[in-house]
Every structure is written in C-alpha cells, then in structure tokens.
C-alpha positions in Angstrom: 7.5 2.7 18.0 10.9 3.5 19.5 12.4 0.6 17.6 11.4 2.3 14.3 13.1 5.5 15.2 16.0 6.2 12.9 14.9 3.8 10.2 14.3 5.2 6.7 10.8 4.8 5.1 12.4 2.8 2.3 13.8 0.3 4.8 10.5 -0.1 6.5 8.7 -0.6 3.1 11.3 -3.2 2.1 10.7 -5.1 5.3 7.0 -5.1 4.4 7.4 -6.9 1.1 4.9 -9.8 0.8 2.6 -8.2 3.4 -0.7 -6.5 2.7 -0.5 -2.7 2.6 -2.8 0.2 1.9 -1.6 2.9 -0.5 -3.4 6.3 -0.5 -2.8 8.5 -3.5 -2.7 12.3 -3.6 -6.0 12.3 -5.5 -7.7 10.4 -2.6 -7.7 7.0 -4.3 -6.9 4.0 -2.0 -5.5 0.7 -3.0 -4.9 -2.5 -0.9 -2.7 -5.3 -2.1 0.3 -7.4 -1.4 3.5 -5.4 -1.7 5.7 -7.1 -4.3 8.3 -4.4 -4.9 9.5 -1.0 -3.9 12.3 1.0 -5.6 14.4 4.0 -4.4 11.9 6.5 -5.8 9.1 4.8 -3.8 7.4 3.3 -6.9 5.5 0.3 -5.6 4.1 -2.8 -7.2 1.0 -4.4 -5.6 -0.4 -7.8 -6.5 -4.0 -8.9 -5.8 -4.8 -5.1 -5.6 -8.2 -3.7 -4.9 -9.2 -0.1 -5.1 -11.4 0.8 -2.1 -13.5 3.7 -1.0 -15.3 4.9 2.2 -12.2 4.1 4.3 -11.9 0.6 3.1 -15.5 -0.4 3.6 -16.4 -0.7 -0.1 -14.3 -2.4 -2.8 -14.5 -0.4 -6.1 -12.4 -2.4 -8.6 -10.2 -5.5 -8.3 -6.9 -5.6 -10.2 -4.2 -8.2 -10.6 -0.8 -6.5 -10.4 -0.5 -2.7 -10.5 2.4 -0.2 -10.5 1.9 3.0 -8.5 4.3 5.9 -9.1 6.0 7.1 -5.9 5.4 10.7 -6.9 1.6 10.1 -6.6 1.7 8.4 -3.2 0.4 10.4 -0.2 1.2 7.6 2.3 1.5 3.8 2.7 0.0 1.9 5.7 2.1 -1.2 6.3 -0.2 -2.4 9.2 -3.4 -2.6 7.2 -6.2 -5.1 8.1 -7.3 -6.8 5.0 -10.4 -8.3 6.5 -12.4 -5.2 5.8 -11.8 -5.4 2.1 -12.3 -9.2 1.6 -15.9 -9.5 3.0 
C-alpha cells in the first residue's frame, strides 16, 4: 500500500481502465463491470455492468454499458473479485 501513497484517486482509477471494478452509490446500490472511462469529475462508464445486492452474492439486473455520475458515487473498489457475480 505504500506504493499508492501520494497518488490521486483519479490516477488510480485511470490505471484500472479495462479492469473489473465495483461501484457503490450513495443510495446503497452496487454495480460491477469493466471500467471503460473515468473523467475529472469521477463520472465513470462501465461495460458489461451488473447491479448486485447482498454484498455481491445476488445479481439483480444485467446492463450493457452504463454511465454513473461521480456525484452519486460513495466509493469504487478497483480490486473486485468478479467470480462471485458470474456464478
């Protein structure tokens, strides 16, 4: 974790493009998908997105590509294990 010290969240997100991430929204919704894009206001575009519930155990809805506004994001996990969602 010491190697990440001093790096901005935006730089970490940009390094995670094309990887599977989990995005948790302020309303409690969670989405898992491949990170396609992130902009300076933390808006993100996910492809092959799935809305999940119960901590990733239950897929709720599958989407193609979605845009999530940065102002609605609580946090983004860049080290998300997609195996739980794709059962």
